[in-house]
C-alpha positions as CSV (number, residue, x, y, z in Angstrom):
1,M,19.6,19.0,-4.0
2,S,19.1,22.4,-2.4
3,R,15.9,23.5,-0.7
4,E,15.5,26.3,-3.4
5,K,15.7,23.7,-6.2
6,L,13.3,21.4,-4.4
7,A,10.8,24.3,-4.0
8,D,11.1,25.1,-7.7
9,H,10.4,21.5,-8.7
10,A,7.4,21.4,-6.3
11,K,6.0,24.6,-7.9
12,R,6.5,23.0,-11.4
13,I,4.6,19.9,-10.4
14,E,1.9,22.0,-8.7
15,G,1.3,23.9,-12.0
16,L,1.1,20.7,-14.1
17,L,-1.3,19.0,-11.6
18,A,-3.5,22.1,-11.4
19,I,-3.9,22.0,-15.2
20,L,-4.5,18.3,-15.4
21,L,-7.0,17.8,-12.6
22,P,-7.9,20.9,-12.5
23,Q,-8.1,22.3,-8.9
24,P,-5.9,24.3,-6.5
25,V,-2.9,22.1,-5.6
26,D,-0.1,22.3,-3.1
27,V,2.8,20.0,-3.5
28,V,5.2,19.0,-0.7
29,L,8.4,17.1,-1.5
30,N,9.7,15.2,1.6
31,N,12.0,12.4,2.7
32,N,9.4,9.9,3.9
33,R,10.9,6.4,3.7
34,S,7.7,4.5,3.7
35,T,5.1,6.5,1.7
36,M,6.2,7.8,-1.6
37,V,2.9,9.4,-2.7
38,S,-0.1,10.6,-0.6
39,H,-2.8,13.2,-1.1
40,G,-5.7,14.7,0.7
41,K,-8.0,17.8,0.9
42,K,-7.2,20.7,3.2
43,A,-9.1,24.0,3.2
44,G,-10.5,23.4,-0.2
45,R,-7.1,22.6,-1.8
46,L,-5.5,19.3,-2.8
47,V,-2.4,18.7,-0.8
48,V,0.0,16.2,-2.5
49,R,3.0,14.8,-0.6
50,L,5.7,13.2,-2.7
51,H,9.1,11.8,-1.9
52,R,11.8,14.2,-3.2
53,M,12.7,11.7,-5.9
54,F,9.7,13.2,-7.8
55,A,11.8,16.3,-8.4
56,H,13.0,14.2,-11.4
57,A,9.5,13.5,-12.6
58,G,8.8,14.7,-16.1
59,V,5.4,15.5,-17.7
60,D,4.6,11.8,-18.3
61,E,5.1,10.9,-14.7
62,V,3.1,13.9,-13.5
63,K,0.3,12.9,-15.9
64,S,0.3,9.4,-14.3
65,L,0.2,11.0,-10.8
66,A,-2.9,13.0,-11.9
67,G,-4.6,9.9,-13.4
68,F,-3.8,7.9,-10.3
69,M,-5.2,10.5,-7.9
70,S,-8.3,11.2,-9.9
71,G,-9.4,7.7,-10.8
72,G,-6.9,5.0,-9.7
73,N,-6.1,3.8,-13.2
74,P,-4.0,0.6,-12.8
75,S,-1.8,1.6,-15.7
76,D,-1.0,4.9,-14.1
77,A,-0.2,3.2,-10.8
78,R,2.2,0.8,-12.6
79,K,4.0,3.7,-14.2
80,I,4.4,5.4,-10.8
81,D,5.7,2.0,-9.4
82,R,8.3,1.8,-12.2
83,F,9.4,5.4,-11.6
84,I,9.8,4.7,-7.8
85,A,11.7,1.5,-8.5
86,S,14.1,3.3,-10.8
87,H,14.8,6.0,-8.1
88,K,14.7,3.7,-5.0
89,H,18.4,4.5,-4.4
90,E,17.3,8.0,-3.3
91,I,15.3,6.6,-0.3
92,K,17.4,7.2,2.7
93,R,17.6,4.1,4.9
94,G,17.4,4.7,8.6
95,A,17.9,2.2,11.4
96,S,14.1,1.6,11.6
97,S,14.1,0.4,7.9
98,R,16.6,-2.3,8.7
99,R,14.4,-4.3,11.1
100,K,14.3,-8.0,10.7
101,R,11.1,-9.7,9.7
102,P,9.2,-11.4,12.5
103,V,10.4,-14.9,13.2
104,C,6.8,-16.1,13.1
105,A,6.5,-15.5,9.3
106,K,7.1,-19.2,8.6
107,G,4.1,-21.4,9.4
108,K,3.4,-25.1,9.2
109,H,2.1,-24.9,5.6
110,H,3.0,-21.4,4.3
111,D,6.0,-19.1,4.5
112,L,4.7,-15.6,4.4
113,C,8.0,-14.1,3.5
114,G,7.8,-15.9,0.1
115,N,4.3,-14.5,-0.5
116,L,5.5,-11.0,0.4
117,D,8.6,-11.2,-1.8
118,R,6.6,-12.5,-4.7
119,V,3.9,-9.8,-4.4
120,V,6.4,-6.9,-3.9
121,E,8.5,-7.9,-6.9
122,R,5.5,-8.5,-9.2
123,Y,3.4,-5.5,-8.3
124,F,5.4,-2.9,-6.3
125,G,8.7,-2.5,-8.2
126,G,10.6,-4.6,-5.6
127,I,10.1,-2.0,-2.9
128,G,8.6,-3.4,0.3
129,E,9.9,-1.9,3.6
130,V,7.2,-4.0,5.2
131,E,7.3,-6.7,7.8
132,I,5.0,-9.7,7.8
133,G,4.0,-12.4,10.2
134,W,1.3,-14.7,11.5
135,G,-1.0,-13.1,14.1
136,R,-1.8,-14.7,17.5
137,E,-4.2,-17.6,17.7
138,T,-7.4,-16.6,19.5
139,K,-8.7,-18.9,22.1
140,K,-12.4,-19.7,22.3
141,G,-14.2,-17.7,24.9
142,G,-11.8,-14.7,24.7
143,S,-12.7,-11.1,24.9
144,R,-15.2,-9.5,22.4
145,R,-12.3,-7.5,21.0
146,S,-10.1,-10.6,20.4
147,R,-13.1,-12.4,18.8
148,S,-13.6,-9.5,16.5
149,R,-10.0,-9.5,15.4
150,S,-10.1,-13.2,14.8
151,R,-12.7,-12.6,12.0
152,V,-10.2,-10.5,10.1
153,L,-8.0,-12.4,7.6
154,A,-5.2,-9.9,7.7
155,K,-4.4,-6.4,8.9
156,Y,-1.9,-3.7,8.0
157,S,-0.4,-1.6,10.8
158,Y,0.4,2.0,9.6
159,E,2.4,2.6,12.8
160,D,5.1,0.0,12.3
161,R,4.5,-1.0,8.7
162,T,3.6,-4.6,9.5
163,I,1.2,-7.1,7.9
164,S,-0.3,-9.5,10.4
165,V,-2.0,-12.5,8.8
166,N,-4.7,-14.6,10.6
167,P,-3.2,-18.0,11.4
168,V,-6.3,-19.8,10.2
169,L,-4.9,-19.3,6.7
170,D,-1.8,-21.4,7.6
171,S,-3.6,-24.5,6.2
172,D,-2.9,-26.9,3.3
173,K,-6.4,-26.1,2.1
174,V,-5.5,-22.5,1.4
175,P,-3.9,-22.0,-2.1
176,G,-0.8,-20.0,-2.3
177,Y,-2.3,-17.5,-4.8
178,V,-5.0,-16.7,-2.1
179,L,-2.3,-15.7,0.3
180,D,-0.7,-13.7,-2.4
181,W,-4.0,-11.9,-2.9
182,I,-4.4,-11.2,0.8
183,V,-0.8,-9.8,1.0
184,Y,-1.4,-7.8,-2.1
185,H,-4.5,-6.2,-0.6
186,E,-2.6,-5.3,2.6
187,M,0.3,-3.9,0.5
188,L,-2.2,-1.5,-1.1
189,H,-2.9,-0.1,2.3
190,H,0.9,0.4,2.7
191,V,1.4,2.3,-0.6
192,L,-1.9,4.2,-0.9
193,P,-2.8,7.2,1.2
194,V,-5.8,7.3,3.6
195,E,-8.2,9.9,2.3
196,K,-9.3,12.4,5.0
197,T,-12.4,14.5,4.8
198,G,-12.7,16.4,8.0
199,E,-12.8,13.7,10.8
200,R,-13.7,11.0,8.3
201,R,-11.0,8.6,7.1
202,R,-11.5,6.4,4.0
203,F,-9.3,3.3,3.5
204,H,-11.0,1.5,0.6
205,T,-11.2,4.4,-1.8
206,R,-12.1,4.3,-5.5
207,S,-8.4,4.2,-6.3
208,F,-7.9,1.3,-3.9
209,K,-10.8,-0.7,-5.4
210,A,-9.6,-0.1,-8.9
211,L,-6.1,-1.3,-8.1
212,E,-7.4,-4.4,-6.4
213,R,-8.4,-5.6,-9.9
214,A,-4.8,-5.3,-11.1
215,F,-4.1,-8.6,-9.2
216,D,-3.6,-11.3,-11.8
217,R,-6.1,-13.8,-10.3
218,Y,-8.4,-11.2,-8.7
219,E,-11.7,-12.9,-9.7
220,E,-10.5,-16.4,-8.7
221,A,-9.1,-15.3,-5.4
222,V,-12.2,-13.3,-4.4
223,E,-14.5,-16.2,-5.3
224,W,-12.3,-18.6,-3.3
225,E,-12.4,-16.3,-0.3
226,K,-16.2,-15.9,-0.4
227,A,-16.7,-19.7,-0.8
228,N,-14.4,-20.6,2.1
229,L,-14.8,-17.6,4.6
230,E,-17.3,-19.4,6.7
231,W,-15.2,-22.5,7.6
232,L,-12.1,-20.3,7.9
233,L,-13.6,-18.0,10.5
234,K,-16.0,-20.3,12.3
């Protein structure tokens, strides 16, 4: 598709979003391979960055984008996921997207690749482009920084699109659905934009928290995590 046609589609989406939200909107269609939708404020305007596949988006898809950006409605997010899944052939694959998963993904009791595949297929339209692996074990008496990291159950790296899971979770006492929940949480960091207001960055936004509840066993997983966090991270 020519640059002129892409610009026309961007203007069309801008007009619809400005009516639906309503606020001044700038839309940029790009070729990003990892983030299909992102948005943030700049100089009093909402800047929306979309993969160029959204040139095919109709009114219904744009309505879902508006709903997702304004309130994080899970049904809008699922519609967007389905749209992305149906157009995933338009995502150009570069050398960096063909990296192998870390060999440390298979633990003594849990294989994280299985958790990731299940979560991506169930909630994200089969599109992952994320690597996963167990983090390093932290020795007692280590540095303050390493001790701080050891109290985090999992972490998503925006730089290399990798989910690192705390090895304390590689236990037969940890149910598989709890690992699914933790991977799901980190995948939300992968697909949702970081909101920026000046120098401030917000990761767990209203949209993020609303989508957390779309996990099938959300209440059960959160309760298990609360009840067992102390012995996991002691």
